[in-house]
N, C-alpha and C positions, 0 to 999 in steps of 0.2 A: 381577579382573571389570571394576572401574572403570578397571583400568589398560587392560587390553584397548580397554575402549570408549575410553579415551584416543589409544589407536593408532589406532582407527577412526578417529576425527575429525580427527586431526592430518592421517594419509594422506590421506584424503577431501577436507580442507581445501586442501591442496598440488596435488592434480589436479585440484580443482575449478576454483581459480585459474589453473592453467597452461591449461586448457582455456579458460577466458575471456577471458585475454589474448592466445589466440591458437597456443600455442606449438604445439598439436594443433589443425589445421584439421578441418571439417566434413567428413567419412567418413574420416579416417585413421584409424589404429588405433592404440590405447595399446598401452607395452608388454606384453611376455607378463607372465602371472601372477607366474612366475619370475624376472624380471626387476626386476618392482615389488616383491617381497617381499625379493628382495638388496639394492636401493636402498635402502627405507627399514627394512631391518632389521628385518623385521616377520614374523609365520607367513603364510602361503598364506590363510587364512582371514580374515586382517585385511584383505588385500585382496581377497579375495570380498565381505566386508561394506563397502569401501570405493566398491566397485564397484557395488553393490546401491545406494550412496546417491547415488551419481551416475545412476544409472538413475531413481532415484526424483525427481531433479531434473529429467529430460527434457534432461539433455547427453549422454548416452552410451547406447549400447545394445550388450547381448552378443547375438553372430552367432557362425555356426560358425565364422567366419572369424575371431574375437576380437573384442576391444571396442571399438567403433568410436565416433568423435565425433561428435554429433550436433549442427545447427543450434540457434545461442540462440533464435532464434524458434521453436522447437520447446518451448522449454521450460516450467518450470511459474511462478507468480507469485514462489514463494521465491526465485529469483534474482535477482529486482530489490536487493535488499539489497548482494546481493555485488559487482553489478555496479557500483552506487553506490560502494559502499565503495571498489572497486579503479580508480573513476574511467574504465570504460569507455565510461560514458552521460553527457552532462554535466547535473547533476542538474536543470538549472531544466528543459530538453524533458523529461525523464520528470516533474516535476513537475506540468508545464502539461498532458501526455498523462493522467496520473492524475487530474486534476481534471476533463478532459473526462469520465471513464468514473466517477468517482467523484460526479460531479453527478448524471447520468443514474442511478445505482442510487440515490442518496437521492431523488431526486425520486419515483420509483417505488415505492422504499419506504414512503416516507412517505403517498406516496397510497392503495395498499393499505390500510395501515394504518388512516388516518382512515378509509376507505370501511366498515370491519369494525370500528371501537372503538365499545364502548359508552359512558356519558356518564363514568363513572369512569376509563375508561381515557383519553377526551379530556383530561380537567382532571390526570390523571397527565402524560400527555406534554404538555401546556402548561407545567407546573409546571417537566418537563425542559427545554425548551426556554426558559424565562425564567432557568434557571440558566445555558446557554448564551450567553445573552444576557449577563449580569450578569458571565461570566467573560472575554468580548471584552479580549482584550489581555493576561490573564493566561494564556499559554502552557500552562505545567501543568495549571492548573484546567480551562481553555476544552478542552483533550485530552482530560480526563476527563470532561467534562461533554457530551464529543459521544459517547464512547464508552456514557454511560447512557444516553443517549437513543435512538442505534440501536440498543442490546441490546434495548432495550425496544419494538424495533417487531416483532420476531419473534413473539412470543407472539401478536400481536393477527393481523397479515398470514399469518403460518404458512407463507410460502412459504420452504422452506429452501436452495433453490437462489441464490435471492435473496441470501440471508444468507450464503452460502459464499463467493459473489462479492465482494459485499463485505467481510466478513472479511480476503481475500486482501489486495486494493487498500487497505484500509485500515490492517491493521497492517503495512504494508510501506513506504508513503509519507505516512500521514496527516500523522505528527510532524515530519515534513521541510517538508510543504507549511504547517504551520501556522507552525515557527520559523520561515522563510524569510521569509513575510509580516508577521509579529510582531518579529523582530530584527531592526530597522532604525534610523534614527535617532529622535528624540524627536518630529522633525514627522511625527506619524501620526494625528493626532486626526480630520483629515477623514476619510481611510479608517475608524478605528473607527465615528465616526457613521453612514457608509454600509453595514459592515456589520449593524450595532445595525440599523438602518431595515429592512434586508432580514427580518432575523431577527424584529422585532417584527412585521411584514408577514405574515409565516407562521405565528406564533404566533397574531395576529386570525384568520387563514384556518382554522387548525386548532380554535380554540374554535370557532368557527362552524359546524366539519362540514363544510367546503369543502374537500374531498382534493383535488382538480386546484390551488385555489389556495393550499393547505400544499405541494404539490409544486414548483411554479412557483418560488415565493417563496424557496424551499430553492434551488432551480437558480440562482435569481439571484444567493442568496449566493454560493456556489462560482463563478460566472461572476467576480463582484469580486473573491474571493480570486484568483483568475488573470490577472485584468487589473492588478490591482496587483503581481502577480509579475513577470510579464512587462514590465511597464513599468518597474519597479524595474532588470531583470535588463538592460534595454536600456542605460536611463541609464548603470547602472554597468560598461558592456561598456568593454572598453579600445578597440575600434572607436570609440567616440565621443567625440569632442574638439569 
């Protein structure tokens, strides 16, 4: 069972990467089930399971005429990690796009949570936001603190769709965004102070029950990271001399 699953994963990963690298273009058909079975030296059932995973990823569709490749734009969020690993998207460009979306999701999620939170929940969220503030500059701790904070918002605002969207973008790119912003030269004190200032502003608004203020301050924090990442990327670009 385990060996069969490993064969499925290996076959799926090769086909996925070939599609992402453009070996098969949108609208083109993949080789037949029999040809793929022969190529990978696996059973047809393994090929079918691999194709099913491609379908779930949104990059292939089974039609009466065979398995056709779909445009990357039609894929699910799960494809982002693979695209980054293969270098098909400039990491900085994708992370800036991610921060635009993440900032909006975070602002809305926190606003709804503060609007619906009771005193104990406000106190708890405030303490978790303080953990985020204290961990600025410490990549692993900061990442963990953010996860704890954002995971605490759902039980309060109960917006499942918002949570699922947030999960999709966070798990794919958040670590890369934080790492790009923090794994820089030692000269980052000014950036750290700015980030902590925005977070303290959010913490103050949160404790005061100011839902809009909390969301706006957290959005400012994300915008500060985006500005820092973009600025450094331009500065370090080989085009800049």
